[in-house]
C-alpha positions, 0 to 999 in steps of 0.5 A: 203329232205332238207339234200339231196338238200344241198348235191346235191347243194354241189356236183354240186359246186364241179364238176364245180370247178374241171372242171374249174381247168382242163381248167386252167391247159390245158391253162397253159400247152398250154402257157408253164406257170409253175403253182406255187407250192402251197398247194393243196386245198381240194374243198370239205373242202372249200365248207363244210366250206362255208356251215358251215358259212352260217349255222352259220349266220342263227343260229346267226340271230336266236339267235339275234331275240330270244335274242334281239327282243323278249326281246324288244317286250315282255317288250313293250307288258308287259308294254301295258298290265299293262297300260290297267290294270291300266286304267281299271275302278275298280268300287268297289275298292278304287281309290288309289288301282290301283295306289298302285298296279302300284307302287308295279309293278314298284318297282318289275320291278326295283328290277328285273332290278337291280338283272339281271344287270349282268346275263341278262344285255340286259333284265335288260336295257329293264326292266329299260325303261319299269319301268320308263314308268310305274312309269310315267303312274302310277302317271298319274293314280292318276288324270286321268282314274277314276271317283274319282281320288286320286288327284283332283288338276291338278297343283299338278298332273303336279308337281308330273309328272314333278318330275317323268320326272326329276327322269327319266332324271337323271337315263337316263343320268347316264346310258348314254342311248339315248333311255331312254333319248328320252323316258324321254323327251317324258314324259316331252312333254306329261306333257306339253300337260296334263297341258292344260295351255298355258304358262305352255306348252310353258315354259315346251317346252322351258325347254325340248328344252334346255335339248335336246340340252344339252344332244346332246352336252354332249353325242354327241347324234346328232340325238336326236336334230331331235327328239326334234325338231319334238316333240317341234313343234308338241306339239306347233301345238297341242296347236294351235289346242286346245289340242285335245290330252286331248279330247278338241274340235278341234278348232284354239286358238286365244290367247295368241299372245305371243306364236309366241315369244316362237316359235322363242325361240325354233328356237334359242335354236335348232340353238344353238345346232348345232352352239355349237357343237364341232368345229372338227365335220363337217357339216354332214347330221344330221346337215343339216337335223336338220337345215332344220327342224328348218327352215322349221318346225319352220318358217312353223308353225310360218307362219301358225299361223300368217296367220290364227289366229295371224294377229295383228302386223304381220309385226313386228313379221316377221321382228323379225323372219327375224332378228333371221334367218339372224343373225343365218346365219351370226353366222354360216358363221363367225364361220365355213364358213358353206354352208348349214346352212348359206344358209337355215337360210339366205333364210328363213330370206329373206322369213320372211322379204318378208312376213313382207313387204307384211304385211306392204304395200298394193298391188301392192306397196309391189312388189317395196319394195320386189325388193329393198330387193334383194339389201340386198339379193345380199349384204349378198350373196356376203359376204356368197360367195353363188352362190345359193342365187344369182341365187335364188334371180334373179329368185325371182326378175324376178317373182316379176316384172312380178307379179307386171305387172299382178297385178298392172294393170297400170304401174306407176313411181315407176316401174322404181325402178325395173330397178334401182334395176337391175342396182345396183345389177349388179354393186354390183356383178361387184364390188365384183366379185372376192369375189363371185368367179363368173366365168361367166358374166351370172348373171350380164348380166341377171340383165343388160338385165332386166334393158334394158327391164324395162326402155323402157317398164315403160317409154312407159306406163308412159310418154305421147306417144308423148314424149316416144322417147325423154325419151328413148333418155334420157335413152341412154344418161344415159347409155353413162354417166355410161359407161364413169364414170365406164369405162364399155363398157357394158353400151355403148352397152346398150346405142346403143341398146336403141338408135336403139330401139328408131330409130325403134319406131320413124320410125315405130310408131312415124311418123304415130301417133305423132303430126307434131310438136312432130314428127319433134322434135323427128326426129331432136333430134334423128338425132342430137343424132345419129350424136353426138354419131357417132362423139364421136366414130370417135374421140375415134377411131382416138385417139386409132389409133394415140396411136397405131401408136405412140407405133409402132414408139417408138418400131421402134426407140428403135429397130433402136437404 
């Protein structure tokens, strides 16, 4: 039936192609187009060849599954079966016998792997991996999975397992196999957790991180670093959960606090893995993904631990994290003008600095310090030429100000610092606008608009109601002075708008609510200020008109000559 269907489909294809060829011939005849002479194509032969290729592909898939996948799955199942065999409780047998049997099986597997290295090279490689796992598992059987273990000293067992890991890593490196190396590194991480001793775990994790970076750089196994990052942070998190991997009760450990330093060491090691890569290699998706995992996974774990259990010296620890991340961002920028790595490390460095500020200062005062932090952010963002950081910083600045208003309840004199930060930020951006390559004024205008809003708002709540208009006039004069010093018309517009706001306030609120003496003083001062500003603008206009006329006269004289 299958053959009939296949021939039926082939006949339909042949009929369709012949009909198509007839139509093309009629079109060529109608248009007087001479068909090029070429070798006649046997349609039946083309279709048959296509059918044969399809059959070859199906046969290739069949052999791929039979040769590759069955070998992998078979060896994995075999290893699992042997593992269960070794963990089986042998009550009436000497405790060393299962381990001895495991070593015999391991030796047999290694012999077969070596014997088949040429005739069955694929199976030989898979057997080698299974043998390495079985060697480790058999050594593990000397202490675990028995009521009467062969080895009763856990320290000695950890030493033996570490030796096995070293042997496995050596074999993996000689074979230059990323899969065997990954398997051997996994055994190293398992050994760390089995030790169940904090500093032993930390030091082994540091060593495994270094080896991961070493193999990544030596053999250009770029994806290996992602595997190492995940295993390292996950193993440290398991330690924080009291190592339930060994059957301990699930709880959050409370010491030692120095474990936080080791997390920073992991971050530094993995960051150096990307930093020390070949200069010819671009910042590809693997580098970007690993950098994100370093920042998000490393600092996420760090933040979780400091918030839940290790709150002592929290500000100091996050300040150290901030220095590490910002230092990494600077290093990547100086070396390769990196966009993504610089961005990730910088943003997490700012986040760590923010946490340090929040931990050090009480609410709501820390909002003010966070606003001043944005000066640092803008300065480094300009150096990094990062528009993303500039935009993100402004959004964070705006959120901080509104959060300060909501949480503080009362507006104090310190709230004016938000306005000063906005003015300084706008000035820095204008000063270094060529370096930042901002094509629009939108971000600088956003900061100036923030200052325009913040100063009147803060003074309205701080200054006694009778002196609000006078304080706003002082802000107006301040803007005019800035416009003269900096020769920037934007500050003149801010002065004009602030003055119009003052006029509106006095005419609508001041006349009704102010005391007679303050009302008169406010009106007189405001009137004098308006007249003075009008006179200044008149003189500026007259001066510019006179200069324009002088230019025209000089041009006329030159043309007459």
